[in-house]
N, CA, C and O of each residue as an XYZ file, in Angstrom:
328
protein
N       0.724     -1.216      0.352
C       0.141     -0.154     -0.263
C       1.018      0.999     -0.114
O       2.051      0.958      0.555
N       0.600      2.035     -0.743
C       1.788      3.443     -0.685
C       1.324      4.058      0.092
O       0.141      3.968      0.422
N       2.232      4.910      0.621
C       2.371      5.964      2.216
C       1.221      7.177      1.580
O       1.238      7.761      0.496
N       0.242      7.275      2.738
C      -0.040      9.318      2.603
C       1.126      9.997      2.252
O       2.336     10.090      2.456
N       0.303     10.369      1.710
C       0.996     12.127      1.346
C       1.095     12.985      2.440
O       2.056     13.645      2.835
N       0.463     12.927      2.680
C       1.013     13.160      4.034
C       1.740     12.879      5.367
O       1.375     13.073      6.527
N       2.527     12.523      5.013
C       3.243     11.308      6.132
C       4.632     10.907      5.528
O       4.797     10.126      4.591
N       5.541     11.535      6.182
C       7.043     11.343      6.237
C       7.122     10.414      6.919
O       6.628     10.540      8.039
N       8.061      8.474      6.402
C       8.177      7.990      6.916
C       9.846      7.968      7.375
O      10.754      8.234      6.587
N       9.978      7.721      8.328
C      11.557      7.941      8.772
C      11.678      6.654      8.970
O      10.605      6.056      9.052
N      13.157      5.685      9.132
C      12.576      4.149      8.773
C      14.679      4.492      9.411
O      15.641      4.927      8.778
N      14.519      3.960     11.044
C      15.789      4.165     11.972
C      16.488      2.899     12.385
O      17.186      2.638     13.366
N      16.080      2.159     11.306
C      16.503      0.380     11.431
C      18.140      0.469     10.654
O      18.486      0.874      9.544
N      18.616      0.109     11.374
C      20.610      0.042     11.144
C      21.088      1.371     11.535
O      22.301      1.508     11.376
N      20.215      2.795     12.193
C      20.727      3.911     12.819
C      20.451      3.746     14.673
O      19.500      3.504     15.417
N      22.686      4.202     14.868
C      22.850      4.251     15.745
C      21.846      5.550     16.692
O      21.588      6.590     16.085
N      21.235      5.346     18.465
C      20.828      6.276     18.491
C      21.919      7.171     18.763
O      22.809      6.388     19.095
N      22.613      8.852     18.855
C      20.235      9.530     18.465
C      20.277      9.629     17.825
O      19.970     10.821     17.808
N      20.605      9.146     15.924
C      21.063      9.168     14.739
C      18.272      9.468     14.479
O      17.581     10.470     14.296
N      17.999      8.291     14.607
C      16.814      8.123     13.849
C      16.366      9.575     15.038
O      15.737     10.342     14.309
N      16.426     10.121     16.270
C      16.025     11.160     17.059
C      15.940     12.401     16.777
O      15.235     13.348     17.124
N      17.159     12.139     15.784
C      17.741     13.526     15.555
C      16.385     14.153     14.136
O      15.679     15.146     13.957
N      16.640     12.975     13.511
C      16.143     12.818     12.232
C      14.996     13.269     12.325
O      14.713     14.277     11.677
N      13.522     12.318     13.593
C      12.367     13.111     13.865
C      12.120     14.434     14.097
O      11.219     15.189     13.732
N      13.592     14.642     15.122
C      13.048     16.556     15.232
C      13.634     17.472     14.186
O      13.189     18.598     14.404
N      14.180     17.472     13.480
C      14.391     17.492     12.441
C      13.647     17.745     11.240
O      13.864     18.673     10.460
N      12.272     16.389     11.079
C      11.247     16.706      9.675
C      10.113     17.064     10.459
O       9.089     17.465      9.906
N      10.207     16.948     11.797
C       8.929     17.862     13.044
C       9.637     19.327     12.519
O       8.839     19.922     11.795
N      10.508     19.827     12.637
C      10.575     21.170     12.436
C      10.597     21.797     11.149
O      10.398     22.978     10.864
N      11.047     20.192      9.948
C      10.442     20.745      9.139
C       8.957     20.172      8.333
O       8.914     20.391      7.123
N       8.310     19.785      8.676
C       6.930     19.172      8.863
C       5.584     20.305      8.356
O       4.956     20.962      9.187
N       5.360     20.354      7.110
C       3.563     20.949      7.125
C       2.510     21.319      7.704
O       2.369     20.458      8.572
N       1.384     22.279      7.831
C       0.370     21.364      8.358
C      -0.425     20.666      8.205
O      -1.176     20.957      7.275
N      -0.697     19.556      8.874
C      -1.140     18.327      8.438
C      -0.044     17.470      8.170
O      -0.521     16.401      7.789
N       1.092     17.422      8.182
C       1.632     15.705      7.928
C       2.065     15.457      9.608
O       1.963     15.946     10.733
N       2.624     14.306      8.833
C       2.038     13.344     10.576
C       3.882     12.454     10.342
O       4.417     12.568      9.239
N       4.667     11.604     11.553
C       5.644     10.514     11.065
C       5.425      9.897     11.706
O       4.957      9.822     12.843
N       5.867      9.200     10.779
C       6.165      7.199     10.715
C       7.111      7.220     11.265
O       7.717      8.230     10.907
N       8.009      6.336     12.431
C       8.982      6.471     12.762
C       8.969      5.131     13.408
O       8.496      4.844     14.508
N       9.780      4.078     12.240
C      10.228      2.110     12.410
C      11.085      2.020     12.537
O      11.919      1.945     11.635
N      11.404      1.965     14.244
C      12.774      1.276     15.085
C      12.793      0.233     15.661
O      11.721     -0.123     16.150
N      13.770     -0.497     15.804
C      13.935     -1.666     16.868
C      13.190     -1.832     17.953
O      12.483     -2.818     18.160
N      13.326     -0.813     18.735
C      13.709     -0.314     19.545
C      12.517      0.294     19.850
O      11.759      0.475     18.897
N      11.910      0.906     21.691
C      10.799      1.835     22.053
C      12.001      2.811     22.264
O      13.131      2.342     22.405
N      11.751      4.348     22.292
C      12.277      5.639     21.728
C      11.672      6.342     23.071
O      10.964      7.347     23.133
N      11.984      5.817     23.743
C      12.011      6.981     25.665
C      11.695      7.973     25.452
O      10.569      8.428     25.252
N      13.378      8.768     25.484
C      14.229      9.967     25.342
C      13.533     10.678     24.088
O      13.983     11.762     23.717
N      12.494     10.122     23.456
C      11.677     11.080     22.235
C      10.171     11.511     22.948
O       9.574     12.568     22.739
N       9.783     10.532     23.736
C       8.591     11.275     24.103
C       8.304     12.215     24.421
O       7.292     12.720     23.934
N       9.394     13.194     25.818
C       9.359     14.537     25.980
C       9.545     15.512     25.023
O       8.867     16.496     24.725
N      11.084     14.857     24.385
C      10.095     16.145     23.090
C       9.800     16.200     22.518
O       9.915     17.128     21.718
N       8.962     14.957     22.398
C       7.638     15.719     21.453
C       6.823     16.235     21.856
O       6.310     17.145     21.205
N       6.116     15.711     23.705
C       5.709     16.173     24.536
C       6.194     18.400     24.027
O       5.519     19.271     23.479
N       7.009     18.396     24.356
C       7.945     19.963     24.809
C       7.471     20.730     23.499
O       7.482     21.943     23.707
N       6.974     20.330     21.948
C       7.267     20.783     21.072
C       5.351     20.881     20.547
O       4.765     21.422     19.610
N       5.052     20.311     21.354
C       2.952     20.864     20.442
C       3.033     19.313     19.788
O       2.378     19.424     18.751
N       3.547     17.816     19.883
C       3.707     16.800     19.597
C       2.586     15.238     20.388
O       2.471     14.979     21.586
N       2.085     14.652     19.460
C       1.317     13.196     20.512
C       1.876     12.223     19.586
O       1.999     12.532     18.400
N       2.232     11.063     20.018
C       2.618      9.729     19.251
C       1.789      8.751     19.980
O       1.585      8.769     21.194
N       1.302      7.848     19.085
C       1.402      6.680     18.937
C       2.072      5.154     19.080
O       2.652      4.832     18.044
N       2.110      4.334     19.935
C       3.275      3.356     19.337
C       2.727      1.528     19.468
O       2.028      0.806     20.181
N       3.222      1.492     18.778
C       2.739      0.610     18.622
C       3.524     -0.624     18.396
O       4.149     -0.847     17.360
N       3.447     -1.557     19.605
C       4.792     -2.614     19.072
C       4.939     -3.787     18.120
O       3.817     -4.165     17.784
N       6.210     -4.732     17.383
C       4.646     -5.777     16.240
C       5.805     -6.929     16.873
O       6.939     -6.995     17.347
N       4.666     -7.732     16.515
C       4.669     -8.710     17.261
C       6.273     -9.242     16.745
O       6.871     -9.815     17.656
N       7.183     -9.120     15.206
C       8.572     -8.665     15.602
C       9.319     -9.275     16.718
O       9.930    -10.274     17.096
N       8.684     -7.420     17.195
C       9.982     -6.722     18.230
C      10.454     -5.423     17.811
O      11.335     -4.657     18.201
N       9.593     -5.418     16.898
C       9.597     -3.562     16.127
C       8.713     -2.883     16.882
O       7.956     -3.435     17.680
N       8.773     -1.288     16.614
C       8.299     -0.195     16.957
C       7.813     -0.097     15.829
O       8.564     -0.325     14.881
N       6.443      0.263     15.575
C       5.981      1.006     14.658
C       5.492      2.789     15.449
O       4.317      2.635     15.783
N       5.943      4.317     15.839
C       5.528      4.935     16.045
C       5.037      6.659     14.975
O       5.594      7.537     14.315
N       3.776      6.284     15.403
C       2.960      7.741     14.817
C       3.494      8.792     15.104
O       4.645      8.421     15.332
N       3.465     10.155     15.298
C       3.542     10.804     15.516
C       3.222     12.058     14.805
O       3.629     12.102     13.644
N       2.495     13.227     15.310
C       0.607     13.642     15.266
C       1.172     15.195     15.572
O       2.173     15.308     16.280
N       0.610     16.215     15.106
C       0.353     17.916     16.008
C      -0.431     17.656     16.952
O      -1.567     17.384     16.561
N      -0.259     17.627     18.204
C      -1.595     17.963     19.608
C      -2.935     19.214     18.895
O      -3.055     19.883     17.869
N      -3.627     19.009     19.993
C      -4.868     20.324     19.903
C      -5.285     20.292     18.502
O      -5.102     19.303     17.792
N      -5.966     21.602     18.016
C      -6.386     22.097     17.193
C      -5.925     21.788     15.429
O      -4.975     22.094     14.709
N      -7.391     20.898     15.255
C      -6.151     21.309     13.625
C      -5.311     19.963     13.267
O      -4.789     19.619     12.207
N      -5.403     19.018     15.156
C      -4.211     17.482     14.329
C      -4.599     17.095     13.208
O      -5.677     17.218     12.627
N      -3.103     16.343     12.785
C      -4.428     15.337     11.685
C      -5.059     14.404     13.070
O      -5.070     14.584     14.288
N      -5.736     12.954     11.811
C      -7.014     12.360     12.656
C      -5.675     10.942     12.239
O      -5.866      9.784     12.611
C-alpha cells in the first residue's frame, strides 16, 4: 500500500542512537500543517517522547509481533491530523 502524501516515513533500522531522534526532530521542524510522521524502530524511543510533548506533538506507539515498533507522530491540539 502506498504511503499517504501527508506522512513522512523515517526508518530508524540500522541507525545508532541518537540518529533516529535527530532525524525525527529535523522532520518535525520541516513538517507542513497536517503532516504526520511514521517512525520505524527496533526499540521503543523513550527519550523521544518528552521532546515531542515539549514541541506540541503527540505519539501512538505500537509494538509489532517481530519486536519492532511503529510510532505515529502527529500534532497535538486543534487542527491535528487524525
